[in-house]
C-alpha positions in Angstrom: 101.2 118.1 99.9 98.2 120.4 100.5 96.0 120.1 103.5 93.2 118.7 101.3 95.6 116.0 99.9 96.7 115.1 103.4 93.0 114.9 104.5 92.1 112.6 101.6 95.0 110.3 102.1 94.4 110.0 105.9 90.7 109.3 105.2 91.5 106.6 102.6 94.0 104.9 105.0 91.4 104.8 107.7 88.9 103.3 105.3 91.4 100.6 104.2 92.2 99.7 107.8 88.6 99.4 108.7 87.5 97.5 105.6 90.4 95.0 105.2 92.0 95.1 108.6 88.9 95.2 110.8 90.3 98.2 112.7 87.3 100.5 113.6 87.8 103.9 112.2 87.0 105.6 115.5 90.0 103.7 117.1 92.5 105.4 114.8 93.2 108.6 116.7 96.9 109.3 116.1 99.1 109.8 113.1 102.8 109.8 112.1 103.8 111.4 108.8 106.0 109.3 106.5 109.7 109.9 107.2 108.6 112.1 110.1 107.9 114.9 107.6 105.6 116.9 109.8 104.2 120.1 108.3 101.6 122.8 108.7 99.3 121.2 106.2 99.6 117.8 107.9 98.6 119.2 111.3 95.7 121.2 109.7 94.5 117.9 108.1 94.7 116.1 111.5 92.6 118.9 113.0 90.1 118.7 110.2 89.7 114.9 110.4 89.3 114.9 114.2 92.5 113.2 115.2 93.8 113.5 118.7 97.6 113.5 118.3 100.6 113.7 116.0 103.8 111.7 116.6 105.9 113.1 113.7 107.9 115.9 115.3 111.6 114.9 116.0 113.2 116.3 119.2 116.7 116.3 120.6 115.2 117.5 123.9 113.1 115.2 126.2 109.8 117.1 126.0 106.6 115.8 127.5 103.6 115.7 125.2 101.9 119.1 124.7 99.0 120.6 122.7 99.3 123.0 119.8 97.1 125.7 121.4 100.4 127.7 121.1 103.5 127.5 118.9 105.4 124.3 119.1 108.8 124.4 120.9 110.1 121.8 118.4 110.2 124.1 115.4 113.4 123.4 113.5 112.5 125.0 110.2 109.5 126.8 108.6 108.8 123.7 106.5 108.0 121.6 109.6 106.8 124.2 112.0 103.0 124.8 112.4 102.5 128.5 112.9 98.8 128.5 113.4 97.1 127.4 116.6 95.4 124.0 116.7 93.6 123.8 120.0 93.3 120.3 121.3 95.7 118.6 118.9 98.4 116.9 120.9 102.0 116.4 119.9 103.9 113.3 121.3 107.5 114.3 120.6 109.7 111.8 118.7 112.6 112.1 121.1 116.0 111.0 119.6 117.7 108.0 121.1 121.5 108.1 121.5 123.8 105.3 120.3 127.0 104.4 122.1 129.0 106.1 119.3 127.2 109.4 120.0 125.0 109.3 116.9 121.2 109.7 117.4 118.4 107.8 115.8 114.7 108.7 115.8 113.4 105.2 115.0 115.1 101.9 115.7 115.8 101.0 112.1 118.1 104.0 112.0 120.3 102.8 114.8 122.8 101.1 112.5 125.8 101.0 114.8 124.2 98.3 117.0 125.3 94.8 115.8 124.5 92.4 118.6 121.9 91.5 121.3 124.2 93.0 123.9 124.5 96.3 122.0 120.8 96.6 121.8 120.1 95.7 125.4 122.6 98.4 126.5 121.1 100.9 124.1 117.6 100.4 125.4 118.7 100.6 129.1 121.0 103.6 128.6 118.3 105.6 126.9 115.7 104.6 129.4 118.0 105.6 132.3 118.6 109.0 130.7 114.8 109.6 130.7 114.2 108.0 134.1 117.0 110.0 135.9 116.3 113.2 134.0 112.9 114.9 133.3 111.1 111.5 133.2 109.7 112.4 129.8 108.2 109.3 128.2 110.6 107.1 126.3 109.2 106.1 122.9 110.0 102.9 121.2 109.4 103.3 117.5 109.9 100.6 114.9 108.0 98.7 112.3 107.0 95.1 113.0 109.6 93.9 110.4 112.4 95.4 112.6 111.9 92.7 115.2 112.4 89.9 112.6 115.2 91.2 110.4 117.6 90.1 113.1 116.6 87.6 115.7 118.4 89.5 118.5 116.3 92.6 117.9 113.3 90.9 119.6 115.3 89.1 122.2 117.1 92.3 123.2 113.8 94.1 123.6 112.3 91.3 125.7 115.4 91.5 128.0 114.8 95.3 128.3 111.2 94.7 129.2 112.4 92.2 131.8 114.7 94.9 133.2 111.9 97.5 133.7 109.0 95.3 134.7 110.2 95.1 138.3 110.1 98.8 138.7 107.0 99.9 140.5 106.9 103.4 139.0 107.4 102.4 135.3 104.6 101.6 133.0 104.4 100.5 129.3 101.5 102.4 127.7 100.2 103.5 124.3 100.2 107.1 123.1 96.5 107.3 123.8 96.9 106.1 127.4 99.8 108.6 127.8 97.6 111.5 126.6 94.8 110.4 128.9 97.2 110.6 131.9 98.4 114.1 130.7 94.7 115.1 130.7 94.2 113.6 134.2 97.5 113.5 136.1 97.2 110.7 138.6 99.6 109.8 141.4 101.1 106.4 141.7 99.1 105.8 144.8 95.9 105.8 142.6 97.3 104.6 139.3 95.9 101.0 139.7 92.4 102.4 139.6 93.1 104.9 136.7 90.6 103.6 134.2 92.4 104.5 130.9 95.3 102.3 132.0 93.2 99.3 133.0 93.8 96.3 130.8 90.6 95.7 128.8 89.3 92.3 127.9 89.9 91.8 124.2 88.2 89.4 121.9 90.2 86.6 120.4 91.9 87.5 117.1 89.8 86.7 114.0 92.8 85.1 112.4 96.6 84.9 112.5 99.1 85.5 109.7 99.3 81.8 109.1 95.6 81.3 108.4 94.8 84.8 106.9 93.7 85.3 103.4 96.7 86.3 101.4 95.5 88.2 98.3 98.1 88.7 95.5 97.8 91.5 92.9 99.5 92.8 89.8 99.9 96.5 90.2 101.7 97.9 87.1 105.0 95.9 87.0 104.8 95.0 90.7 103.2 92.1 92.5 101.7 93.0 95.9 100.1 91.0 98.7 97.3 92.0 101.0 96.8 89.8 104.0 93.4 90.0 105.6 91.0 88.1 107.8 88.2 88.7 105.4 87.2 85.5 103.6 86.9 87.2 100.2 89.7 89.3 98.6 88.9 92.7 97.3 88.8 92.5 93.5 91.3 95.2 93.1 94.3 96.5 95.1 93.0 99.0 97.8 95.0 102.1 97.5 95.0 105.8 98.2 92.2 107.3 96.0 90.9 103.8 95.7 90.3 102.4 99.2 87.3 100.2 98.3 88.9 98.4 95.3 86.9 100.1 92.5 89.9 101.0 90.3 90.1 98.5 87.4 93.8 99.3 86.7 94.8 96.4 88.9 93.6 92.8 89.0 93.6 89.9 91.4 96.1 87.1 90.6 95.0 84.7 93.3 94.4 84.2 96.9 95.2 81.5 99.4 94.7 80.6 103.0 97.9 79.2 104.5 97.5 76.4 107.0 
């Protein structure tokens, strides 16, 4: 895709998130390319659309986040390697995790050798320990929300891992944005409790939950699709790339319902 195409798709997705997901556009500051397919044009689009960071670049080495003021050390091929300078754009490396059979996986859905809660607990802890006892580069946990429900032990194993690390005084669970703020302002543990980017903000109560959201069903070509939103009125048409505000009449609303 060209840089212009990337920019348009990114802008449309931000519009959809804000309009139908109630996520303020200004809060969307990071991006991950589909299938981790990072490219020069994608990075250029992020720069042009004022993003802070990219999290698409796979790495077999435990790198800390860095900016693209200079050439990326993660270049594996010309297709994925940005050659130009993009001052101020951060890269949060997608560091591979290692399974017990020696195979690596960039996202949790790819870790197919793990077949039980015990397998997953050992996997989380062993990869954490490799980071903790090595360069201490941040350990990323990358998965879709669906991953934690496809098998019940996915979520229970992750909770056990969190229990394992929560007693460690020098380990913190943070977002990418919070991580980058620490990189910008390195703060010792002795002062970390007063480091404002890591303070827990008071958040408003959710407008709705999945159970009482408005589930809007659409016919899109031969497919039926569902948009779940807290908005009381469904968009008349399926919001999509090139059509984020439902003005395309090639789709139509079948029905909507509020689950109780």
